[in-house]
C-alpha positions in Angstrom: -66.2 -24.7 -1.4 -64.1 -21.2 -1.2 -63.9 -19.1 -4.3 -61.1 -20.5 -6.7 -58.5 -17.9 -7.3 -56.6 -17.3 -10.6 -53.7 -15.1 -11.1 -53.5 -13.3 -14.3 -50.0 -11.9 -15.0 -49.4 -10.1 -18.2 -47.2 -6.8 -18.5 -50.3 -5.5 -20.7 -53.1 -3.9 -18.2 -55.8 -3.8 -20.7 -55.2 -7.8 -21.1 -55.5 -8.2 -17.7 -58.4 -6.1 -17.0 -60.2 -7.8 -19.5 -59.6 -11.0 -18.6 -60.9 -10.1 -15.1 -64.2 -9.5 -16.2 -64.4 -12.6 -18.0 -63.2 -14.8 -15.0 -65.1 -12.6 -12.4 -68.3 -13.5 -14.3 -67.5 -17.1 -14.0 -67.4 -16.4 -10.4 -63.4 -17.1 -9.9 -61.6 -14.6 -7.7 -58.7 -12.5 -9.7 -55.2 -11.5 -8.4 -53.1 -9.5 -10.8 -49.5 -9.2 -11.4 -47.5 -7.4 -14.4 -44.5 -9.4 -14.7 -43.3 -12.6 -13.4 -41.8 -11.4 -10.2 -44.9 -10.2 -8.5 -46.5 -13.6 -10.1 -44.0 -15.4 -7.6 -44.9 -12.6 -4.6 -48.5 -13.2 -5.1 -48.5 -16.8 -5.0 -46.9 -16.4 -1.7 -49.5 -14.0 -0.4 -52.6 -15.6 -2.0 -54.3 -18.8 -2.1 -54.1 -19.7 -6.1 -55.7 -22.4 -7.8 -54.7 -21.5 -11.7 -52.4 -19.2 -13.4 -52.7 -17.0 -16.4 -49.3 -16.1 -17.4 -47.8 -13.9 -20.1 -44.3 -14.8 -21.7 -42.5 -11.8 -22.7 -42.8 -9.7 -19.8 -40.3 -7.2 -17.8 -38.1 -8.0 -14.6 -38.8 -11.3 -14.9 -40.3 -13.5 -17.8 -43.2 -15.9 -18.0 -41.0 -19.1 -18.3 -38.5 -18.3 -15.9 -41.5 -17.6 -13.3 -43.3 -21.3 -14.4 -39.9 -22.6 -13.8 -39.8 -21.4 -10.1 -43.5 -22.1 -9.6 -42.9 -25.7 -10.7 -40.1 -26.4 -8.1 -43.1 -26.0 -5.5 -46.1 -26.2 -6.8 -48.5 -28.5 -9.2 -51.5 -26.0 -9.7 -52.0 -25.4 -13.5 -50.4 -23.1 -15.4 -52.0 -21.5 -18.6 -49.2 -19.7 -21.1 -50.9 -16.9 -23.2 -48.1 -15.7 -25.9 -48.6 -13.9 -29.2 -45.8 -16.4 -30.5 -47.7 -19.4 -32.0 -45.1 -21.7 -33.8 -45.2 -25.3 -32.7 -41.7 -24.8 -31.5 -43.1 -22.0 -29.2 -45.6 -24.1 -27.6 -43.2 -26.9 -27.0 -41.4 -24.5 -25.4 -43.8 -23.4 -22.9 -45.2 -26.7 -22.2 -41.6 -28.1 -21.5 -41.1 -25.5 -18.8 -43.9 -26.7 -17.2 -46.9 -25.3 -18.4 -50.2 -27.5 -18.7 -51.5 -25.6 -21.8 -50.5 -23.0 -24.5 -52.8 -20.2 -25.8 -51.9 -17.8 -28.4 -52.7 -14.5 -28.7 -55.1 -12.6 -29.8 -57.6 -15.5 -28.3 -61.2 -15.9 -28.0 -62.1 -15.4 -24.7 -64.7 -17.8 -24.6 -62.1 -20.5 -25.8 -59.8 -19.2 -22.9 -62.8 -19.6 -20.3 -63.5 -23.2 -21.6 -59.9 -24.0 -21.0 -59.8 -22.7 -17.6 -62.6 -24.8 -16.6 -61.3 -27.7 -17.9 -57.7 -27.3 -16.0 -60.0 -26.3 -13.1 -61.8 -29.1 -12.8 -58.9 -31.4 -13.1 -57.2 -29.8 -10.5 -59.7 -29.5 -7.8 -60.5 -33.3 -8.6 -57.5 -34.1 -7.0 -58.5 -33.8 -3.9 -62.0 -35.2 -4.4 -62.0 -38.2 -6.4 -65.2 -40.1 -5.5 -64.0 -43.4 -6.0 -63.1 -46.6 -3.8 -59.7 -46.1 -2.8 -57.3 -48.7 -4.8 -54.0 -48.7 -5.9 -53.3 -49.2 -9.6 -49.9 -51.3 -10.5 -47.6 -51.8 -13.3 -44.5 -53.3 -12.1 -42.6 -51.2 -10.1 -45.1 -48.8 -10.9 -47.7 -47.6 -8.2 -50.2 -45.4 -8.1 -52.3 -44.4 -5.2 -55.8 -43.2 -6.5 -56.8 -41.9 -2.7 -53.7 -40.1 -1.8 -53.3 -39.2 -5.3 -50.0 -40.3 -5.4 -47.5 -42.1 -7.7 -44.4 -44.0 -6.8 -41.8 -45.8 -8.9 -39.5 -48.5 -7.5 -41.0 -47.1 -3.8 -39.8 -43.5 -4.7 -42.4 -40.8 -4.7 -42.6 -39.1 -8.4 -43.9 -35.6 -8.4 -46.4 -34.8 -10.6 -48.6 -32.2 -12.0 -52.4 -31.8 -12.3 -52.3 -32.5 -16.1 -49.3 -35.3 -15.5 -51.4 -36.9 -13.2 -54.9 -37.0 -15.2 -52.5 -38.6 -18.2 -51.3 -41.4 -15.8 -54.3 -42.1 -14.3 -56.5 -42.8 -17.5 -53.7 -44.8 -19.0 -53.1 -46.9 -15.7 -57.1 -47.3 -15.1 -56.7 -48.7 -19.0 -53.3 -50.7 -18.4 -52.4 -52.3 -21.8 -55.1 -50.3 -24.1 -53.8 -48.2 -26.8 -55.0 -44.7 -26.8 -54.4 -42.1 -29.6 -52.9 -39.0 -28.9 -56.9 -37.2 -29.7 -58.2 -39.6 -27.1 -55.7 -38.9 -24.6 -56.6 -35.0 -25.1 -60.2 -35.6 -25.1 -60.3 -37.8 -22.3 -58.1 -36.0 -19.8 -58.6 -32.4 -21.2 -62.3 -33.0 -21.5 -62.5 -31.4 -24.9 -62.3 -31.7 -28.5 -58.9 -32.2 -29.6 -56.9 -29.4 -32.1 -55.5 -30.4 -34.9 -51.5 -29.9 -35.1 -51.2 -30.2 -31.2 -48.3 -31.2 -29.6 -49.8 -30.9 -26.3 -50.3 -34.6 -25.2 -46.6 -35.9 -26.7 -44.9 -33.0 -24.5 -46.5 -34.2 -21.3 -45.9 -37.8 -22.1 -42.4 -37.0 -22.5 -42.4 -35.2 -19.2 -43.9 -37.9 -17.3 -41.4 -40.7 -19.1 -38.6 -38.2 -17.8 -39.8 -38.6 -14.1 -40.7 -42.8 -14.4 -38.2 -43.9 -16.8 -35.1 -44.9 -16.2 -34.1 -44.6 -19.8 -36.7 -42.4 -21.2 -35.3 -43.1 -24.5 -36.1 -46.4 -23.9 -39.3 -46.7 -22.1 -40.4 -49.6 -19.6 -43.5 -48.4 -18.6 -45.1 -45.6 -21.4 -44.6 -47.1 -24.5 -45.3 -45.8 -27.6 -47.3 -48.0 -30.4 -46.0 -46.4 -33.7 -49.0 -44.9 -35.8 -51.5 -45.8 -33.0 -51.1 -44.0 -29.8 -49.8 -44.8 -26.1 -50.1 -47.2 -23.7 -49.0 -48.2 -19.7 -47.3 -51.7 -20.4 -48.7 -54.2 -18.2 -46.4 -56.1 -16.1 
C-alpha cells in the first residue's frame, strides 16, 4: 500500500511542525496547511487519508472547512481545539468531525487516535469477509460495496458512521452501551463523559430515519444503550 497521507491544518506553525515529526515517525506522509482555505486547496491537490484540523484560524476556520469537506468526502477528520467544554466537542462532532482532541494534548494519545481512525477508514476498502447484505426492514447494508440504503435510496456515511452501523447491524436486536460501541468502533477504551457516540448516533438517525425523534431503526433502550431494531 502507498504511504498514507495526513493533512495537518493549524495556524500555529510550531504545532504543525511538531505534529509532522510525530506523524513521520509513524511513517505517515504529511501535508501542511495554516487555515481552512489552504486545507481545501491541499485536498484538491493531494491524496489525503485523514485530517487534523484546528478550529480558530484566519481566512476560514476549521468548522467551516469541515462542513465544506463533508459535502464531498468521508475521510476522517479529527478536530484539535483549545476549547474543552462538552458543548464545544458536540458542536465539532455535529459539524462532521469524527473525533475531537483538546489542546494541550498528549502527542502519544493523539497518535493512537490517528491510528484508530486510519484503521477504520482504510478497512472500508478491504474488509476481508464474505460478501453479504445485512437487512432490517427497508435498511440494507452491503458489506462488500460498503453502501447503506434506506428504502432503496443510498445514504452517504462517514467512515465512523459506517463503523457504528456495521457493528449494530451485525448484531441486530442486541443492545450495546455507549462504552461498548466506542470501544469496538474506535478500538480504544471509552473516556468518561464522552459525548462522541451520542452525537454520531444522532447524525446517523438524521440520515436514515423519517422522524429522527421517533426512530424506527436505530433505537435507544433507556439506561442501557442502542440497538438496530429487527424487522
